[in-house]
Steps between C-alpha positions, in 0.01 A plus 500: 500500500382821658296503817201652317510223238525230766201645689297511179585142417409386849166679479433358147576138620292525811211661304519215246496245779183647665341529156574132436335403827187694422496392137520133601187525703317690227594247234382209705171669573435575135612155383320306770175425309697362208731306734200345669354398169827355370589306814161424639574664834194533719384849594634440855842409364489810278432716805789338689733570206437870559460491878814290571718771343328773696521313829865420452603850397305653789656255751857560380522874452580557867721190510680619186575834658631339816719254302632789294590686813666193652688354204533800265253664273666400174529138609136503608392643168700242305357214708156638431570520129628143485194368695267700273669375183478136622132555572450645148672200344288257701183682412596506130548122482217401735259245351299464818369711783753389758809618312318819396416575860855427620631725226264784595587476868872517412432801280324669790781421742758630255296818443460543870880489541567728201251781572631630836865441425462680164349802673776498756765477223353813332490678835867408559603619153339845541579549865302698758506827301 
């Protein structure tokens, strides 16, 4: 594989990951009224479903960057993807607010680990020039 092809694949993969992170928040925001109606979540719980993700991602972006620097960017990105996927699975099977909130927090933590390491991976692939 040529260096140009590898760089393009890295950029495509990291762009897809950031798109997934943003898409996840949009989907939940759009689906929230129907989720509340189907599950009987209170308005407060519905707000926490959105806010728990935002608080977790905000808290873990800096942590994710530091962990990526310390243990390797690829490893940090993969850890984030695994945590994000586990959070998605928990949210998908949640029948009550506690599991849903745990899933959303895990999604936020995973996204907070993926975002800075993904940007650093792209920077490494393209170099300082």
